[in-house]
mmCIF file of the N, C-alpha and C atoms, coordinates in Angstrom:
data_MODEL
# 
_entry.id   MODEL 
# 
loop_
_atom_site.group_PDB 
_atom_site.id 
_atom_site.type_symbol 
_atom_site.label_atom_id 
_atom_site.label_alt_id 
_atom_site.label_comp_id 
_atom_site.label_asym_id 
_atom_site.label_entity_id 
_atom_site.label_seq_id 
_atom_site.pdbx_PDB_ins_code 
_atom_site.Cartn_x 
_atom_site.Cartn_y 
_atom_site.Cartn_z 
_atom_site.occupancy 
_atom_site.B_iso_or_equiv 
_atom_site.pdbx_formal_charge 
_atom_site.auth_seq_id 
_atom_site.auth_comp_id 
_atom_site.auth_asym_id 
_atom_site.auth_atom_id 
_atom_site.pdbx_PDB_model_num 
ATOM 1   N N  . MET A 1 1  ? -65.523 103.936 54.066 1.00 0.00 ? 1  MET A N  1 
ATOM 2   C CA . MET A 1 1  ? -66.492 103.822 53.168 1.00 0.00 ? 1  MET A CA 1 
ATOM 3   C C  . MET A 1 1  ? -66.218 103.288 51.680 1.00 0.00 ? 1  MET A C  1 
ATOM 4   N N  . LYS A 1 2  ? -67.400 102.761 51.158 1.00 0.00 ? 2  LYS A N  1 
ATOM 5   C CA . LYS A 1 2  ? -67.417 101.998 50.167 1.00 0.00 ? 2  LYS A CA 1 
ATOM 6   C C  . LYS A 1 2  ? -68.432 102.222 49.182 1.00 0.00 ? 2  LYS A C  1 
ATOM 7   N N  . ALA A 1 3  ? -68.097 102.756 47.977 1.00 0.00 ? 3  ALA A N  1 
ATOM 8   C CA . ALA A 1 3  ? -69.087 103.313 47.195 1.00 0.00 ? 3  ALA A CA 1 
ATOM 9   C C  . ALA A 1 3  ? -69.320 102.386 46.126 1.00 0.00 ? 3  ALA A C  1 
ATOM 10  N N  . ILE A 1 4  ? -70.531 102.177 45.541 1.00 0.00 ? 4  ILE A N  1 
ATOM 11  C CA . ILE A 1 4  ? -71.412 101.368 44.474 1.00 0.00 ? 4  ILE A CA 1 
ATOM 12  C C  . ILE A 1 4  ? -71.569 102.335 43.566 1.00 0.00 ? 4  ILE A C  1 
ATOM 13  N N  . VAL A 1 5  ? -71.455 101.648 42.402 1.00 0.00 ? 5  VAL A N  1 
ATOM 14  C CA . VAL A 1 5  ? -71.422 103.038 41.273 1.00 0.00 ? 5  VAL A CA 1 
ATOM 15  C C  . VAL A 1 5  ? -71.628 101.912 39.870 1.00 0.00 ? 5  VAL A C  1 
ATOM 16  N N  . THR A 1 6  ? -72.635 103.137 39.013 1.00 0.00 ? 6  THR A N  1 
ATOM 17  C CA . THR A 1 6  ? -72.433 102.481 37.319 1.00 0.00 ? 6  THR A CA 1 
ATOM 18  C C  . THR A 1 6  ? -71.871 103.648 36.567 1.00 0.00 ? 6  THR A C  1 
ATOM 19  N N  . LEU A 1 7  ? -71.560 102.827 35.854 1.00 0.00 ? 7  LEU A N  1 
ATOM 20  C CA . LEU A 1 7  ? -70.719 104.059 34.405 1.00 0.00 ? 7  LEU A CA 1 
ATOM 21  C C  . LEU A 1 7  ? -71.728 104.072 33.348 1.00 0.00 ? 7  LEU A C  1 
ATOM 22  N N  . ARG A 1 8  ? -71.368 105.346 32.977 1.00 0.00 ? 8  ARG A N  1 
ATOM 23  C CA . ARG A 1 8  ? -72.357 105.579 31.861 1.00 0.00 ? 8  ARG A CA 1 
ATOM 24  C C  . ARG A 1 8  ? -72.024 104.778 30.444 1.00 0.00 ? 8  ARG A C  1 
ATOM 25  N N  . GLU A 1 9  ? -72.854 104.623 29.630 1.00 0.00 ? 9  GLU A N  1 
ATOM 26  C CA . GLU A 1 9  ? -72.912 103.533 28.272 1.00 0.00 ? 9  GLU A CA 1 
ATOM 27  C C  . GLU A 1 9  ? -71.300 103.987 27.421 1.00 0.00 ? 9  GLU A C  1 
ATOM 28  N N  . GLY A 1 10 ? -70.916 103.358 26.824 1.00 0.00 ? 10 GLY A N  1 
ATOM 29  C CA . GLY A 1 10 ? -69.339 103.896 26.119 1.00 0.00 ? 10 GLY A CA 1 
ATOM 30  C C  . GLY A 1 10 ? -68.279 104.489 27.360 1.00 0.00 ? 10 GLY A C  1 
ATOM 31  N N  . THR A 1 11 ? -67.937 104.354 28.091 1.00 0.00 ? 11 THR A N  1 
ATOM 32  C CA . THR A 1 11 ? -67.207 104.837 29.387 1.00 0.00 ? 11 THR A CA 1 
ATOM 33  C C  . THR A 1 11 ? -66.612 104.308 29.910 1.00 0.00 ? 11 THR A C  1 
ATOM 34  N N  . SER A 1 12 ? -65.112 104.028 30.908 1.00 0.00 ? 12 SER A N  1 
ATOM 35  C CA . SER A 1 12 ? -65.003 103.034 31.042 1.00 0.00 ? 12 SER A CA 1 
ATOM 36  C C  . SER A 1 12 ? -64.163 103.660 32.540 1.00 0.00 ? 12 SER A C  1 
ATOM 37  N N  . ALA A 1 13 ? -63.595 103.141 33.380 1.00 0.00 ? 13 ALA A N  1 
ATOM 38  C CA . ALA A 1 13 ? -62.665 103.628 34.764 1.00 0.00 ? 13 ALA A CA 1 
ATOM 39  C C  . ALA A 1 13 ? -62.614 102.684 35.346 1.00 0.00 ? 13 ALA A C  1 
ATOM 40  N N  . THR A 1 14 ? -61.469 102.857 36.327 1.00 0.00 ? 14 THR A N  1 
ATOM 41  C CA . THR A 1 14 ? -60.762 101.722 37.238 1.00 0.00 ? 14 THR A CA 1 
ATOM 42  C C  . THR A 1 14 ? -60.855 102.591 38.846 1.00 0.00 ? 14 THR A C  1 
ATOM 43  N N  . GLU A 1 15 ? -61.305 101.798 39.909 1.00 0.00 ? 15 GLU A N  1 
ATOM 44  C CA . GLU A 1 15 ? -61.380 101.726 40.946 1.00 0.00 ? 15 GLU A CA 1 
ATOM 45  C C  . GLU A 1 15 ? -60.779 102.616 41.365 1.00 0.00 ? 15 GLU A C  1 
ATOM 46  N N  . ALA A 1 16 ? -59.092 102.545 41.047 1.00 0.00 ? 16 ALA A N  1 
ATOM 47  C CA . ALA A 1 16 ? -58.228 103.805 41.405 1.00 0.00 ? 16 ALA A CA 1 
ATOM 48  C C  . ALA A 1 16 ? -58.422 105.149 40.846 1.00 0.00 ? 16 ALA A C  1 
ATOM 49  N N  . GLU A 1 17 ? -59.015 105.219 39.365 1.00 0.00 ? 17 GLU A N  1 
ATOM 50  C CA . GLU A 1 17 ? -59.284 106.565 38.883 1.00 0.00 ? 17 GLU A CA 1 
ATOM 51  C C  . GLU A 1 17 ? -60.538 106.911 39.326 1.00 0.00 ? 17 GLU A C  1 
ATOM 52  N N  . LEU A 1 18 ? -61.778 106.151 39.659 1.00 0.00 ? 18 LEU A N  1 
ATOM 53  C CA . LEU A 1 18 ? -62.447 106.805 40.642 1.00 0.00 ? 18 LEU A CA 1 
ATOM 54  C C  . LEU A 1 18 ? -62.349 107.235 42.060 1.00 0.00 ? 18 LEU A C  1 
ATOM 55  N N  . ILE A 1 19 ? -61.418 106.989 42.685 1.00 0.00 ? 19 ILE A N  1 
ATOM 56  C CA . ILE A 1 19 ? -60.847 107.171 44.186 1.00 0.00 ? 19 ILE A CA 1 
ATOM 57  C C  . ILE A 1 19 ? -60.289 108.279 43.598 1.00 0.00 ? 19 ILE A C  1 
ATOM 58  N N  . ALA A 1 20 ? -59.468 108.460 42.944 1.00 0.00 ? 20 ALA A N  1 
ATOM 59  C CA . ALA A 1 20 ? -58.541 109.637 42.933 1.00 0.00 ? 20 ALA A CA 1 
ATOM 60  C C  . ALA A 1 20 ? -59.268 110.665 42.327 1.00 0.00 ? 20 ALA A C  1 
ATOM 61  N N  . PHE A 1 21 ? -60.181 110.732 41.370 1.00 0.00 ? 21 PHE A N  1 
ATOM 62  C CA . PHE A 1 21 ? -61.192 111.805 40.818 1.00 0.00 ? 21 PHE A CA 1 
ATOM 63  C C  . PHE A 1 21 ? -62.012 112.700 42.014 1.00 0.00 ? 21 PHE A C  1 
ATOM 64  N N  . CYS A 1 22 ? -62.435 111.447 43.139 1.00 0.00 ? 22 CYS A N  1 
ATOM 65  C CA . CYS A 1 22 ? -62.928 112.111 44.344 1.00 0.00 ? 22 CYS A CA 1 
ATOM 66  C C  . CYS A 1 22 ? -62.129 112.558 45.494 1.00 0.00 ? 22 CYS A C  1 
ATOM 67  N N  . ARG A 1 23 ? -60.516 112.335 45.343 1.00 0.00 ? 23 ARG A N  1 
ATOM 68  C CA . ARG A 1 23 ? -59.702 112.554 46.495 1.00 0.00 ? 23 ARG A CA 1 
ATOM 69  C C  . ARG A 1 23 ? -59.258 114.378 46.130 1.00 0.00 ? 23 ARG A C  1 
ATOM 70  N N  . GLU A 1 24 ? -59.648 114.407 44.583 1.00 0.00 ? 24 GLU A N  1 
ATOM 71  C CA . GLU A 1 24 ? -59.133 115.886 44.035 1.00 0.00 ? 24 GLU A CA 1 
ATOM 72  C C  . GLU A 1 24 ? -60.437 117.099 44.343 1.00 0.00 ? 24 GLU A C  1 
ATOM 73  N N  . ARG A 1 25 ? -61.589 116.498 44.087 1.00 0.00 ? 25 ARG A N  1 
ATOM 74  C CA . ARG A 1 25 ? -62.361 117.397 44.477 1.00 0.00 ? 25 ARG A CA 1 
ATOM 75  C C  . ARG A 1 25 ? -63.618 116.688 45.782 1.00 0.00 ? 25 ARG A C  1 
ATOM 76  N N  . MET A 1 26 ? -63.102 116.154 46.523 1.00 0.00 ? 26 MET A N  1 
ATOM 77  C CA . MET A 1 26 ? -63.748 116.040 48.016 1.00 0.00 ? 26 MET A CA 1 
ATOM 78  C C  . MET A 1 26 ? -62.839 116.048 48.704 1.00 0.00 ? 26 MET A C  1 
ATOM 79  N N  . ALA A 1 27 ? -63.487 116.359 50.233 1.00 0.00 ? 27 ALA A N  1 
ATOM 80  C CA . ALA A 1 27 ? -62.463 116.124 51.626 1.00 0.00 ? 27 ALA A CA 1 
ATOM 81  C C  . ALA A 1 27 ? -61.880 115.042 51.808 1.00 0.00 ? 27 ALA A C  1 
ATOM 82  N N  . HIS A 1 28 ? -61.172 114.888 52.237 1.00 0.00 ? 28 HIS A N  1 
ATOM 83  C CA . HIS A 1 28 ? -60.258 113.249 52.361 1.00 0.00 ? 28 HIS A CA 1 
ATOM 84  C C  . HIS A 1 28 ? -61.254 112.077 53.004 1.00 0.00 ? 28 HIS A C  1 
ATOM 85  N N  . PHE A 1 29 ? -62.059 112.649 53.683 1.00 0.00 ? 29 PHE A N  1 
ATOM 86  C CA . PHE A 1 29 ? -62.909 112.114 55.132 1.00 0.00 ? 29 PHE A CA 1 
ATOM 87  C C  . PHE A 1 29 ? -64.079 111.482 54.148 1.00 0.00 ? 29 PHE A C  1 
ATOM 88  N N  . LYS A 1 30 ? -64.327 111.942 53.459 1.00 0.00 ? 30 LYS A N  1 
ATOM 89  C CA . LYS A 1 30 ? -65.800 111.995 52.306 1.00 0.00 ? 30 LYS A CA 1 
ATOM 90  C C  . LYS A 1 30 ? -65.579 111.000 51.482 1.00 0.00 ? 30 LYS A C  1 
ATOM 91  N N  . CYS A 1 31 ? -64.181 110.924 51.078 1.00 0.00 ? 31 CYS A N  1 
ATOM 92  C CA . CYS A 1 31 ? -63.691 109.895 49.921 1.00 0.00 ? 31 CYS A CA 1 
ATOM 93  C C  . CYS A 1 31 ? -64.038 108.402 50.424 1.00 0.00 ? 31 CYS A C  1 
ATOM 94  N N  . PRO A 1 32 ? -64.256 107.452 49.020 1.00 0.00 ? 32 PRO A N  1 
ATOM 95  C CA . PRO A 1 32 ? -64.831 106.240 49.260 1.00 0.00 ? 32 PRO A CA 1 
ATOM 96  C C  . PRO A 1 32 ? -63.448 105.423 49.418 1.00 0.00 ? 32 PRO A C  1 
ATOM 97  N N  . ARG A 1 33 ? -63.250 104.698 50.188 1.00 0.00 ? 33 ARG A N  1 
ATOM 98  C CA . ARG A 1 33 ? -61.760 103.687 50.330 1.00 0.00 ? 33 ARG A CA 1 
ATOM 99  C C  . ARG A 1 33 ? -62.101 102.554 49.506 1.00 0.00 ? 33 ARG A C  1 
ATOM 100 N N  . THR A 1 34 ? -62.757 102.690 48.694 1.00 0.00 ? 34 THR A N  1 
ATOM 101 C CA . THR A 1 34 ? -62.994 101.307 48.025 1.00 0.00 ? 34 THR A CA 1 
ATOM 102 C C  . THR A 1 34 ? -64.344 101.181 47.171 1.00 0.00 ? 34 THR A C  1 
ATOM 103 N N  . VAL A 1 35 ? -64.447 101.022 45.690 1.00 0.00 ? 35 VAL A N  1 
ATOM 104 C CA . VAL A 1 35 ? -65.340 101.297 44.716 1.00 0.00 ? 35 VAL A CA 1 
ATOM 105 C C  . VAL A 1 35 ? -65.676 99.873  44.303 1.00 0.00 ? 35 VAL A C  1 
ATOM 106 N N  . GLU A 1 36 ? -67.177 99.720  44.114 1.00 0.00 ? 36 GLU A N  1 
ATOM 107 C CA . GLU A 1 36 ? -67.468 98.370  43.511 1.00 0.00 ? 36 GLU A CA 1 
ATOM 108 C C  . GLU A 1 36 ? -68.323 99.304  42.168 1.00 0.00 ? 36 GLU A C  1 
ATOM 109 N N  . ILE A 1 37 ? -68.120 98.600  40.740 1.00 0.00 ? 37 ILE A N  1 
ATOM 110 C CA . ILE A 1 37 ? -68.554 98.862  39.831 1.00 0.00 ? 37 ILE A CA 1 
ATOM 111 C C  . ILE A 1 37 ? -69.492 98.053  39.402 1.00 0.00 ? 37 ILE A C  1 
ATOM 112 N N  . ARG A 1 38 ? -70.828 98.441  39.162 1.00 0.00 ? 38 ARG A N  1 
ATOM 113 C CA . ARG A 1 38 ? -72.078 97.513  38.749 1.00 0.00 ? 38 ARG A CA 1 
ATOM 114 C C  . ARG A 1 38 ? -72.137 97.696  37.508 1.00 0.00 ? 38 ARG A C  1 
ATOM 115 N N  . ASP A 1 39 ? -73.101 96.835  36.773 1.00 0.00 ? 39 ASP A N  1 
ATOM 116 C CA . ASP A 1 39 ? -73.718 97.002  35.394 1.00 0.00 ? 39 ASP A CA 1 
ATOM 117 C C  . ASP A 1 39 ? -74.734 97.848  35.739 1.00 0.00 ? 39 ASP A C  1 
ATOM 118 N N  . ALA A 1 40 ? -76.014 97.759  36.929 1.00 0.00 ? 40 ALA A N  1 
ATOM 119 C CA . ALA A 1 40 ? -76.975 98.197  37.171 1.00 0.00 ? 40 ALA A CA 1 
ATOM 120 C C  . ALA A 1 40 ? -77.294 98.025  38.603 1.00 0.00 ? 40 ALA A C  1 
ATOM 121 N N  . LEU A 1 41 ? -78.167 99.588  39.321 1.00 0.00 ? 41 LEU A N  1 
ATOM 122 C CA . LEU A 1 41 ? -78.537 99.340  40.497 1.00 0.00 ? 41 LEU A CA 1 
ATOM 123 C C  . LEU A 1 41 ? -79.970 99.230  40.702 1.00 0.00 ? 41 LEU A C  1 
ATOM 124 N N  . PRO A 1 42 ? -80.403 98.141  41.455 1.00 0.00 ? 42 PRO A N  1 
ATOM 125 C CA . PRO A 1 42 ? -81.964 97.104  41.649 1.00 0.00 ? 42 PRO A CA 1 
ATOM 126 C C  . PRO A 1 42 ? -82.453 98.828  41.985 1.00 0.00 ? 42 PRO A C  1 
ATOM 127 N N  . ARG A 1 43 ? -83.572 99.056  41.401 1.00 0.00 ? 43 ARG A N  1 
ATOM 128 C CA . ARG A 1 43 ? -84.498 100.159 41.527 1.00 0.00 ? 43 ARG A CA 1 
ATOM 129 C C  . ARG A 1 43 ? -86.091 99.517  41.738 1.00 0.00 ? 43 ARG A C  1 
ATOM 130 N N  . THR A 1 44 ? -86.578 100.201 42.022 1.00 0.00 ? 44 THR A N  1 
ATOM 131 C CA . THR A 1 44 ? -88.274 99.963  42.692 1.00 0.00 ? 44 THR A CA 1 
ATOM 132 C C  . THR A 1 44 ? -88.860 100.655 41.129 1.00 0.00 ? 44 THR A C  1 
ATOM 133 N N  . ALA A 1 45 ? -90.194 100.450 40.684 1.00 0.00 ? 45 ALA A N  1 
ATOM 134 C CA . ALA A 1 45 ? -90.874 100.675 39.783 1.00 0.00 ? 45 ALA A CA 1 
ATOM 135 C C  . ALA A 1 45 ? -91.051 102.205 39.307 1.00 0.00 ? 45 ALA A C  1 
ATOM 136 N N  . THR A 1 46 ? -90.902 103.273 40.495 1.00 0.00 ? 46 THR A N  1 
ATOM 137 C CA . THR A 1 46 ? -90.727 104.258 40.887 1.00 0.00 ? 46 THR A CA 1 
ATOM 138 C C  . THR A 1 46 ? -89.430 105.242 40.509 1.00 0.00 ? 46 THR A C  1 
ATOM 139 N N  . GLY A 1 47 ? -88.477 103.627 40.239 1.00 0.00 ? 47 GLY A N  1 
ATOM 140 C CA . GLY A 1 47 ? -86.876 104.622 39.813 1.00 0.00 ? 47 GLY A CA 1 
ATOM 141 C C  . GLY A 1 47 ? -86.226 104.721 41.051 1.00 0.00 ? 47 GLY A C  1 
ATOM 142 N N  . LYS A 1 48 ? -86.353 104.324 42.416 1.00 0.00 ? 48 LYS A N  1 
ATOM 143 C CA . LYS A 1 48 ? -85.859 104.428 43.539 1.00 0.00 ? 48 LYS A CA 1 
ATOM 144 C C  . LYS A 1 48 ? -84.833 103.254 43.913 1.00 0.00 ? 48 LYS A C  1 
ATOM 145 N N  . ILE A 1 49 ? -83.503 103.861 44.248 1.00 0.00 ? 49 ILE A N  1 
ATOM 146 C CA . ILE A 1 49 ? -82.720 102.675 44.544 1.00 0.00 ? 49 ILE A CA 1 
ATOM 147 C C  . ILE A 1 49 ? -82.802 101.466 45.293 1.00 0.00 ? 49 ILE A C  1 
ATOM 148 N N  . GLN A 1 50 ? -83.206 100.555 45.125 1.00 0.00 ? 50 GLN A N  1 
ATOM 149 C CA . GLN A 1 50 ? -83.403 99.555  46.708 1.00 0.00 ? 50 GLN A CA 1 
ATOM 150 C C  . GLN A 1 50 ? -81.973 99.290  47.131 1.00 0.00 ? 50 GLN A C  1 
ATOM 151 N N  . LYS A 1 51 ? -82.063 100.017 48.599 1.00 0.00 ? 51 LYS A N  1 
ATOM 152 C CA . LYS A 1 51 ? -80.884 100.097 49.217 1.00 0.00 ? 51 LYS A CA 1 
ATOM 153 C C  . LYS A 1 51 ? -80.442 98.644  50.124 1.00 0.00 ? 51 LYS A C  1 
ATOM 154 N N  . TYR A 1 52 ? -81.397 97.977  50.158 1.00 0.00 ? 52 TYR A N  1 
ATOM 155 C CA . TYR A 1 52 ? -81.747 96.992  50.936 1.00 0.00 ? 52 TYR A CA 1 
ATOM 156 C C  . TYR A 1 52 ? -81.131 95.826  50.376 1.00 0.00 ? 52 TYR A C  1 
ATOM 157 N N  . LEU A 1 53 ? -81.165 95.535  48.957 1.00 0.00 ? 53 LEU A N  1 
ATOM 158 C CA . LEU A 1 53 ? -80.842 94.823  48.163 1.00 0.00 ? 53 LEU A CA 1 
ATOM 159 C C  . LEU A 1 53 ? -79.178 95.181  48.187 1.00 0.00 ? 53 LEU A C  1 
ATOM 160 N N  . LEU A 1 54 ? -78.570 96.309  48.164 1.00 0.00 ? 54 LEU A N  1 
ATOM 161 C CA . LEU A 1 54 ? -77.229 96.571  48.107 1.00 0.00 ? 54 LEU A CA 1 
ATOM 162 C C  . LEU A 1 54 ? -76.487 95.837  49.350 1.00 0.00 ? 54 LEU A C  1 
ATOM 163 N N  . ARG A 1 55 ? -77.432 96.165  50.599 1.00 0.00 ? 55 ARG A N  1 
ATOM 164 C CA . ARG A 1 55 ? -76.678 95.614  51.218 1.00 0.00 ? 55 ARG A CA 1 
ATOM 165 C C  . ARG A 1 55 ? -76.433 94.590  51.711 1.00 0.00 ? 55 ARG A C  1 
ATOM 166 N N  . ARG A 1 56 ? -77.591 93.472  51.080 1.00 0.00 ? 56 ARG A N  1 
ATOM 167 C CA . ARG A 1 56 ? -77.874 92.508  51.508 1.00 0.00 ? 56 ARG A CA 1 
ATOM 168 C C  . ARG A 1 56 ? -76.732 91.547  52.097 1.00 0.00 ? 56 ARG A C  1 
ATOM 169 N N  . PRO A 1 57 ? -75.595 91.292  50.440 1.00 0.00 ? 57 PRO A N  1 
ATOM 170 C CA . PRO A 1 57 ? -74.490 90.910  50.877 1.00 0.00 ? 57 PRO A CA 1 
ATOM 171 C C  . PRO A 1 57 ? -73.709 91.151  51.739 1.00 0.00 ? 57 PRO A C  1 
ATOM 172 N N  . TYR A 1 58 ? -73.761 91.746  52.258 1.00 0.00 ? 58 TYR A N  1 
ATOM 173 C CA . TYR A 1 58 ? -72.313 92.063  53.824 1.00 0.00 ? 58 TYR A CA 1 
ATOM 174 C C  . TYR A 1 58 ? -73.386 92.098  54.719 1.00 0.00 ? 58 TYR A C  1 
ATOM 175 N N  . TRP A 1 59 ? -74.403 91.950  54.734 1.00 0.00 ? 59 TRP A N  1 
ATOM 176 C CA . TRP A 1 59 ? -75.093 91.241  56.200 1.00 0.00 ? 59 TRP A CA 1 
ATOM 177 C C  . TRP A 1 59 ? -75.742 89.784  56.865 1.00 0.00 ? 59 TRP A C  1 
ATOM 178 N N  . GLU A 1 60 ? -75.635 89.307  54.993 1.00 0.00 ? 60 GLU A N  1 
ATOM 179 C CA . GLU A 1 60 ? -75.484 87.854  55.243 1.00 0.00 ? 60 GLU A CA 1 
ATOM 180 C C  . GLU A 1 60 ? -74.833 87.214  56.010 1.00 0.00 ? 60 GLU A C  1 
ATOM 181 N N  . GLY A 1 61 ? -75.353 86.345  57.019 1.00 0.00 ? 61 GLY A N  1 
ATOM 182 C CA . GLY A 1 61 ? -74.339 85.720  58.162 1.00 0.00 ? 61 GLY A CA 1 
ATOM 183 C C  . GLY A 1 61 ? -73.914 86.782  59.251 1.00 0.00 ? 61 GLY A C  1 
ATOM 184 N N  . SER A 1 62 ? -74.975 87.699  59.786 1.00 0.00 ? 62 SER A N  1 
ATOM 185 C CA . SER A 1 62 ? -75.133 88.293  60.791 1.00 0.00 ? 62 SER A CA 1 
ATOM 186 C C  . SER A 1 62 ? -76.219 88.138  61.069 1.00 0.00 ? 62 SER A C  1 
ATOM 187 N N  . ASP A 1 63 ? -76.592 89.085  62.570 1.00 0.00 ? 63 ASP A N  1 
ATOM 188 C CA . ASP A 1 63 ? -77.519 89.196  63.218 1.00 0.00 ? 63 ASP A CA 1 
ATOM 189 C C  . ASP A 1 63 ? -78.684 90.542  62.955 1.00 0.00 ? 63 ASP A C  1 
ATOM 190 N N  . GLY A 1 64 ? -77.541 91.167  61.572 1.00 0.00 ? 64 GLY A N  1 
ATOM 191 C CA . GLY A 1 64 ? -78.291 92.574  61.492 1.00 0.00 ? 64 GLY A CA 1 
ATOM 192 C C  . GLY A 1 64 ? -77.990 93.678  62.104 1.00 0.00 ? 64 GLY A C  1 
ATOM 193 N N  . SER A 1 65 ? -77.280 93.575  63.477 1.00 0.00 ? 65 SER A N  1 
ATOM 194 C CA . SER A 1 65 ? -77.343 94.686  64.106 1.00 0.00 ? 65 SER A CA 1 
ATOM 195 C C  . SER A 1 65 ? -75.699 95.500  64.118 1.00 0.00 ? 65 SER A C  1 
# 
């Protein structure tokens, strides 16, 4: 599983720190294996996250199934 996160303003964290944080607080099978840190998540006008835009780079070049 991959997690895509944004950090609060004025904070910093590495991928390893975020994974370690999750492993301390969650069941092992629920923890992300990798973390992608982004500046912002794409949102609609009503504030919902546009998941299809997050998935698009991973589906490019495939038939979508």
